[in-house]
Each structure stands twice: as C-alpha cells, then as structure tokens.
MIDOSE-1310 file (N, C-alpha, C; in nm, 2 decimals, decimal comma, always signed):
residues 158
mged	+2,31/-3,56/-2,80/+2,33/-3,50/-2,65/+2,30/-3,58/-2,55; +2,37/-3,60/-2,47/+2,38/-3,69/-2,31/+2,25/-3,61/-2,23; +2,23/-3,70/-2,17/+2,13/-3,69/-2,06/+2,17/-3,56/-1,96; +2,30/-3,59/-1,93/+2,33/-3,46/-1,82/+2,35/-3,34/-1,89
alkl	+2,38/-3,35/-2,00/+2,37/-3,20/-2,10/+2,23/-3,17/-2,12; +2,15/-3,26/-2,13/+1,98/-3,19/-2,14/+1,95/-3,15/-2,01; +1,99/-3,20/-1,91/+1,96/-3,15/-1,75/+2,01/-3,03/-1,75; +2,13/-3,00/-1,78/+2,18/-2,86/-1,77/+2,12/-2,75/-1,86
rfvt	+2,09/-2,76/-1,96/+2,02/-2,66/-2,09/+1,90/-2,67/-2,00; +1,79/-2,77/-1,96/+1,69/-2,73/-1,89/+1,70/-2,62/-1,77; +1,79/-2,69/-1,67/+1,81/-2,63/-1,54/+1,82/-2,44/-1,61; +1,89/-2,44/-1,70/+1,98/-2,32/-1,75/+1,85/-2,21/-1,82
fvia	+1,77/-2,30/-1,86/+1,64/-2,22/-1,93/+1,57/-2,19/-1,83; +1,52/-2,28/-1,74/+1,45/-2,23/-1,60/+1,49/-2,10/-1,53; +1,61/-2,13/-1,49/+1,69/-2,02/-1,45/+1,68/-1,88/-1,50; +1,70/-1,88/-1,66/+1,69/-1,79/-1,77/+1,52/-1,73/-1,71
ltac	+1,44/-1,83/-1,77/+1,30/-1,78/-1,74/+1,28/-1,69/-1,63; +1,30/-1,80/-1,51/+1,25/-1,71/-1,38/+1,30/-1,55/-1,36; +1,47/-1,56/-1,43/+1,50/-1,41/-1,40/+1,43/-1,33/-1,50; +1,39/-1,36/-1,60/+1,29/-1,28/-1,68/+1,17/-1,23/-1,65
nsap	+1,13/-1,33/-1,56/+0,99/-1,31/-1,52/+0,99/-1,25/-1,39; +1,11/-1,22/-1,32/+1,08/-1,14/-1,18/+1,09/-1,02/-1,20; +1,01/-0,95/-1,09/+1,03/-0,80/-1,09/+1,16/-0,73/-1,00; +1,18/-0,64/-1,05/+1,33/-0,58/-0,97/+1,27/-0,55/-0,85
pidt	+1,40/-0,57/-0,76/+1,34/-0,55/-0,59/+1,32/-0,38/-0,59; +1,21/-0,34/-0,49/+1,19/-0,22/-0,49/+1,32/-0,17/-0,40; +1,33/-0,03/-0,41/+1,41/+0,04/-0,34/+1,35/+0,09/-0,16; +1,38/+0,04/-0,10/+1,29/+0,05/+0,02/+1,38/+0,16/+0,09
srvl	+1,49/+0,22/+0,07/+1,53/+0,33/+0,14/+1,48/+0,47/+0,13; +1,37/+0,49/+0,01/+1,31/+0,62/-0,04/+1,16/+0,58/+0,05; +1,10/+0,69/+0,04/+0,94/+0,72/+0,06/+0,87/+0,65/-0,03; +0,82/+0,55/-0,02/+0,72/+0,49/-0,12/+0,59/+0,57/-0,14
rvee	+0,50/+0,56/-0,27/+0,38/+0,61/-0,31/+0,29/+0,49/-0,27; +0,18/+0,55/-0,20/+0,07/+0,42/-0,16/+0,06/+0,33/-0,31; +0,03/+0,36/-0,41/+0,00/+0,31/-0,52/+0,09/+0,20/-0,57; +0,24/+0,23/-0,52/+0,35/+0,17/-0,57/+0,37/+0,04/-0,46
virn	+0,32/+0,08/-0,33/+0,33/-0,04/-0,23/+0,19/-0,14/-0,22; +0,08/-0,09/-0,29/-0,01/-0,19/-0,34/+0,00/-0,24/-0,43; +0,06/-0,19/-0,55/+0,12/-0,29/-0,68/+0,19/-0,41/-0,60; +0,30/-0,37/-0,52/+0,38/-0,48/-0,49/+0,38/-0,52/-0,37
idql	+0,26/-0,50/-0,29/+0,23/-0,55/-0,16/+0,29/-0,67/-0,15; +0,29/-0,78/-0,24/+0,33/-0,92/-0,22/+0,48/-0,92/-0,21; +0,54/-0,84/-0,26/+0,70/-0,85/-0,28/+0,76/-0,76/-0,15; +0,67/-0,67/-0,11/+0,71/-0,60/-0,02/+0,65/-0,66/+0,13
ngkt	+0,59/-0,77/+0,15/+0,50/-0,82/+0,28/+0,65/-0,85/+0,35; +0,64/-0,80/+0,47/+0,73/-0,81/+0,61/+0,82/-0,75/+0,58; +0,84/-0,64/+0,49/+0,97/-0,55/+0,49/+0,87/-0,42/+0,58; +0,99/-0,36/+0,61/+0,96/-0,22/+0,70/+1,00/-0,09/+0,57
vrvg	+0,90/-0,04/+0,56/+0,95/+0,06/+0,43/+0,90/+0,21/+0,51; +0,88/+0,31/+0,46/+0,85/+0,44/+0,46/+0,72/+0,47/+0,35; +0,59/+0,48/+0,38/+0,53/+0,51/+0,29/+0,44/+0,68/+0,26; +0,44/+0,76/+0,22/+0,39/+0,86/+0,22/+0,27/+0,89/+0,11
gflg	+0,17/+0,95/+0,17/+0,03/+0,96/+0,13/-0,02/+1,06/+0,23; -0,16/+1,07/+0,18/-0,27/+1,17/+0,25/-0,34/+1,06/+0,39; -0,32/+1,10/+0,49/-0,38/+1,04/+0,61/-0,52/+1,08/+0,61; -0,61/+1,02/+0,62/-0,76/+1,10/+0,66/-0,78/+1,10/+0,79
dcfg	-0,87/+1,04/+0,87/-0,89/+1,05/+0,98/-0,87/+0,93/+1,06; -0,79/+0,88/+1,16/-0,74/+0,79/+1,21/-0,78/+0,77/+1,38; -0,86/+0,66/+1,38/-0,93/+0,67/+1,51/-1,01/+0,54/+1,49; -1,05/+0,46/+1,60/-1,09/+0,35/+1,62/-1,11/+0,25/+1,52
ydcg	-1,19/+0,22/+1,42/-1,16/+0,13/+1,32/-1,18/+0,18/+1,18; -1,12/+0,31/+1,18/-1,08/+0,37/+1,08/-0,95/+0,47/+1,06; -0,86/+0,39/+0,99/-0,73/+0,46/+0,98/-0,67/+0,43/+0,84; -0,69/+0,52/+0,73/-0,61/+0,46/+0,61/-0,53/+0,56/+0,54
lfqd	-0,41/+0,53/+0,46/-0,35/+0,63/+0,42/-0,38/+0,61/+0,26; -0,41/+0,73/+0,24/-0,44/+0,77/+0,11/-0,34/+0,78/+0,00; -0,37/+0,76/-0,13/-0,27/+0,80/-0,25/-0,25/+0,95/-0,27; -0,36/+1,01/-0,23/-0,36/+1,19/-0,23/-0,47/+1,24/-0,14
qaew	-0,55/+1,35/-0,14/-0,63/+1,39/-0,07/-0,74/+1,38/-0,14; -0,74/+1,36/-0,29/-0,89/+1,35/-0,40/-0,91/+1,20/-0,38; -0,83/+1,11/-0,33/-0,86/+0,97/-0,32/-0,95/+0,96/-0,16; -0,91/+1,03/-0,08/-0,94/+1,02/+0,04/-1,11/+1,09/+0,02
qeeq	-1,11/+1,18/-0,02/-1,21/+1,27/-0,05/-1,32/+1,17/-0,14; -1,28/+1,11/-0,23/-1,34/+1,01/-0,30/-1,43/+0,91/-0,21; -1,31/+0,85/-0,10/-1,36/+0,75/-0,02/-1,47/+0,80/+0,09; -1,48/+0,93/+0,09/-1,58/+1,00/+0,19/-1,72/+1,00/+0,15
rwwk	-1,73/+1,04/-0,02/-1,84/+1,07/-0,11/-1,89/+0,88/-0,12; -1,82/+0,79/-0,10/-1,86/+0,65/-0,11/-1,92/+0,63/-0,01; -1,86/+0,65/+0,13/-1,91/+0,61/+0,27/-2,09/+0,71/+0,26; -2,05/+0,81/+0,23/-2,18/+0,88/+0,23/-2,30/+0,81/+0,12
avna	-2,26/+0,78/+0,01/-2,36/+0,69/-0,07/-2,39/+0,57/-0,02; -2,32/+0,50/+0,03/-2,34/+0,39/+0,13/-2,44/+0,41/+0,21; -2,40/+0,51/+0,31/-2,50/+0,53/+0,43/-2,64/+0,55/+0,39; -2,65/+0,62/+0,23/-2,76/+0,69/+0,21/-2,86/+0,53/+0,14
gdkk	-2,77/+0,43/+0,16/-2,83/+0,33/+0,05/-2,81/+0,24/-0,05; -2,69/+0,34/-0,12/-2,65/+0,31/-0,27/-2,56/+0,19/-0,24; -2,61/+0,12/-0,28/-2,51/-0,04/-0,29/-2,42/-0,08/-0,40; -2,43/+0,02/-0,48/-2,36/+0,01/-0,62/-2,25/+0,11/-0,63
apaa	-2,25/+0,22/-0,55/-2,13/+0,28/-0,51/-2,00/+0,25/-0,54; -1,89/+0,28/-0,61/-1,79/+0,22/-0,63/-1,70/+0,26/-0,51; -1,64/+0,18/-0,47/-1,51/+0,25/-0,35/-1,39/+0,30/-0,38; -1,32/+0,35/-0,38/-1,17/+0,37/-0,39/-1,08/+0,25/-0,32
snwl	-1,00/+0,24/-0,40/-0,90/+0,13/-0,33/-0,78/+0,16/-0,34; -0,72/+0,28/-0,37/-0,59/+0,32/-0,33/-0,55/+0,38/-0,22; -0,59/+0,32/-0,14/-0,52/+0,33/+0,03/-0,49/+0,20/+0,09; -0,39/+0,26/+0,19/-0,32/+0,13/+0,28/-0,41/+0,12/+0,41
gigg	-0,48/+0,02/+0,46/-0,50/+0,02/+0,62/-0,41/+0,01/+0,69; -0,42/+0,10/+0,81/-0,31/+0,14/+0,90/-0,35/+0,06/+0,98; -0,27/-0,06/+1,10/-0,30/-0,11/+1,21/-0,26/+0,04/+1,32; -0,25/-0,05/+1,42/-0,18/+0,01/+1,57/-0,28/+0,05/+1,67
fgvf	-0,41/+0,04/+1,60/-0,52/+0,10/+1,69/-0,46/+0,20/+1,79; -0,50/+0,23/+1,91/-0,49/+0,33/+2,02/-0,39/+0,42/+2,03; -0,25/+0,31/+2,01/-0,13/+0,37/+2,04/-0,10/+0,47/+1,93; -0,12/+0,39/+1,81/-0,06/+0,49/+1,69/-0,14/+0,60/+1,68
daka	-0,30/+0,54/+1,69/-0,41/+0,69/+1,69/-0,34/+0,79/+1,76; -0,29/+0,79/+1,84/-0,28/+0,92/+1,95/-0,17/+0,98/+1,88; -0,07/+0,89/+1,82/+0,09/+0,96/+1,75/+0,01/+1,06/+1,63; -0,07/+0,98/+1,56/-0,13/+1,02/+1,43/-0,23/+1,15/+1,45
kpfn	-0,30/+1,16/+1,56/-0,42/+1,27/+1,59/-0,36/+1,40/+1,51; -0,26/+1,43/+1,55/-0,22/+1,61/+1,49/-0,20/+1,59/+1,34; -0,17/+1,49/+1,27/-0,16/+1,45/+1,16/-0,29/+1,42/+1,06; -0,37/+1,40/+1,15/-0,50/+1,36/+1,01/-0,54/+1,46/+0,93
rsyv	-0,57/+1,43/+0,85/-0,61/+1,52/+0,73/-0,51/+1,60/+0,66; -0,41/+1,52/+0,67/-0,24/+1,57/+0,59/-0,19/+1,48/+0,54; -0,07/+1,53/+0,46/+0,00/+1,44/+0,42/+0,11/+1,40/+0,52; +0,15/+1,27/+0,51/+0,24/+1,23/+0,59/+0,33/+1,12/+0,55
aitg	+0,45/+1,09/+0,60/+0,51/+0,94/+0,58/+0,50/+0,88/+0,71; +0,45/+0,73/+0,66/+0,44/+0,62/+0,77/+0,56/+0,52/+0,78; +0,63/+0,51/+0,88/+0,72/+0,36/+0,87/+0,64/+0,29/+0,93; +0,66/+0,17/+0,89/+0,62/+0,03/+0,93/+0,64/-0,06/+0,83
rinn	+0,56/-0,18/+0,90/+0,60/-0,31/+0,84/+0,46/-0,37/+0,76; +0,50/-0,41/+0,61/+0,38/-0,47/+0,53/+0,37/-0,57/+0,57; +0,19/-0,60/+0,56/+0,17/-0,71/+0,54/+0,05/-0,71/+0,43; +0,07/-0,81/+0,39/-0,01/-0,89/+0,26/-0,17/-0,94/+0,27
gcry	-0,19/-0,95/+0,40/-0,31/-1,04/+0,45/-0,43/-0,99/+0,43; -0,43/-0,85/+0,40/-0,57/-0,81/+0,36/-0,60/-0,73/+0,24; -0,53/-0,80/+0,14/-0,55/-0,74/-0,01/-0,56/-0,90/-0,11; -0,66/-0,86/-0,19/-0,70/-0,98/-0,27/-0,71/-0,93/-0,40
hgkp	-0,60/-0,96/-0,51/-0,57/-0,91/-0,62/-0,59/-0,76/-0,62; -0,50/-0,73/-0,54/-0,48/-0,56/-0,52/-0,59/-0,46/-0,51; -0,71/-0,54/-0,41/-0,81/-0,49/-0,37/-0,86/-0,50/-0,19; -0,89/-0,37/-0,15/-0,88/-0,44/+0,01/-1,00/-0,56/+0,06
actd	-0,94/-0,65/+0,15/-1,01/-0,77/+0,16/-1,06/-0,78/+0,30; -1,04/-0,72/+0,36/-1,08/-0,75/+0,51/-1,17/-0,60/+0,56; -1,27/-0,63/+0,66/-1,35/-0,52/+0,71/-1,27/-0,46/+0,83; -1,36/-0,36/+0,83/-1,32/-0,29/+0,96/-1,15/-0,24/+0,94
rade	-1,05/-0,24/+1,05/-0,93/-0,16/+1,03/-0,84/-0,27/+0,98; -0,79/-0,26/+0,89/-0,68/-0,36/+0,81/-0,54/-0,31/+0,87; -0,45/-0,42/+0,88/-0,31/-0,35/+0,93/-0,21/-0,38/+0,81; -0,26/-0,34/+0,68/-0,13/-0,36/+0,57/-0,03/-0,28/+0,61
lept	-0,03/-0,18/+0,69/+0,10/-0,11/+0,69/+0,09/-0,10/+0,87; +0,18/-0,19/+0,92/+0,20/-0,20/+1,06/+0,30/-0,07/+1,11; +0,23/+0,04/+1,21/+0,30/+0,15/+1,17/+0,39/+0,16/+1,30; +0,50/+0,21/+1,28/+0,62/+0,22/+1,40/+0,66/+0,39/+1,42
giss	+0,62/+0,48/+1,33/+0,66/+0,59/+1,32/+0,57/+0,72/+1,22; +0,53/+0,81/+1,25/+0,47/+0,93/+1,13/+0,56/+1,04/+1,15; +0,55/+1,10/+1,03/+0,62/+1,23/+1,05/+0,52/+1,30/+0,90; +0,57/+1,47/+0,91/+0,48/+1,54/+0,80/+0,60/+1,51/+0,67
wtpp	+0,51/+1,50/+0,56/+0,58/+1,48/+0,42/+0,52/+1,58/+0,32; +0,59/+1,61/+0,26/+0,53/+1,69/+0,13/+0,53/+1,58/+0,02; +0,46/+1,56/-0,10/+0,45/+1,49/-0,20/+0,53/+1,57/-0,30; +0,61/+1,49/-0,39/+0,69/+1,56/-0,49/+0,57/+1,61/-0,57
qkst	+0,65/+1,71/-0,66/+0,54/+1,79/-0,76/+0,52/+1,71/-0,87; +0,40/+1,69/-0,92/+0,40/+1,68/-1,07/+0,48/+1,71/-1,18; +0,54/+1,67/-1,27/+0,60/+1,76/-1,37/+0,48/+1,77/-1,48; +0,47/+1,89/-1,51/+0,36/+1,92/-1,61/+0,38/+1,87/-1,76
gs	+0,51/+1,85/-1,78/+0,53/+1,80/-1,92/+0,53/+1,88/-2,03; +0,56/+1,98/-2,03/+0,50/+2,09/-2,14/+0,59/+2,08/-2,28
C-alpha cells in the first residue's frame, strides 16, 4: 500500500473517530432544563437559549436558576448551615448563576420563588468540571428575558 493510501486511511479513521466521540447538537429551539444546560455548558457556550427552572431570590449578589424548588430549598439549608459555622455542609450544584444585576433583577422580582423560563446567552466561564467556580454572582446565563413557565409533568412509569 502506498504512502498516499495510508494517509487517506488515517485521515478517514480520525474523522470517523471524531464523529463517534462528538455529542449530538442540543436542540436550542425548546426550553432546556437546568441540569441539561449544566451537563452541556461547554457545547452551549455563547449560544442563546431558553432555560426553565425555579428562580430563587434574585437581587444583589444572589440570583440563581435551580433545577426545581427542592434544589433551591437545599441551597437555603446549606446557607443556613454555613452561616452557623458548618464548613462541611454539601452545597447544591444543580443551579445556574444569572448575570444582569440591577436591570434584570427588576424584571425578575415578580417571578422570585417561582418557575420561569429565562432567555439568555450561556457562558461557561464560571464552571469547572460541572461545579460552580465563581464567587458572588456568576453570569453563566446572561439574561435577555424572563417569563412564567410550567415544568413538564414527570411520568409515573406505572
């Protein structure tokens, strides 16, 4: 076999290997869940998406979109434990930091502690191995809009 044929086989192999290892593109035309965005944050980096989840309290240095209300409540328990001096309390990590500060906070205020869909651009700069890596208010989701949202019902699988 000639050198050119070997090069062609090698290039074909590399292309096939790359195709097998790359994740399929995320459908950004639908509302994505928080855990899905976190899992694919590098692939979604720079893209505008709609993310549905539970908005905790959005003001000042605190604004996060949680997978659901239970995750937000878990985060509240963690803060109480940390403020009481428990340095070993595990933090919830199933949330996205929302940027925007004052301007977005005013839009978000009527939606605090409810399920919402937030439109915005994804930024992976505050994630390290899937865990939050920034202090204060991260801008993993740079918001441009917010609306009320109802999460899909989970099937009971009877």
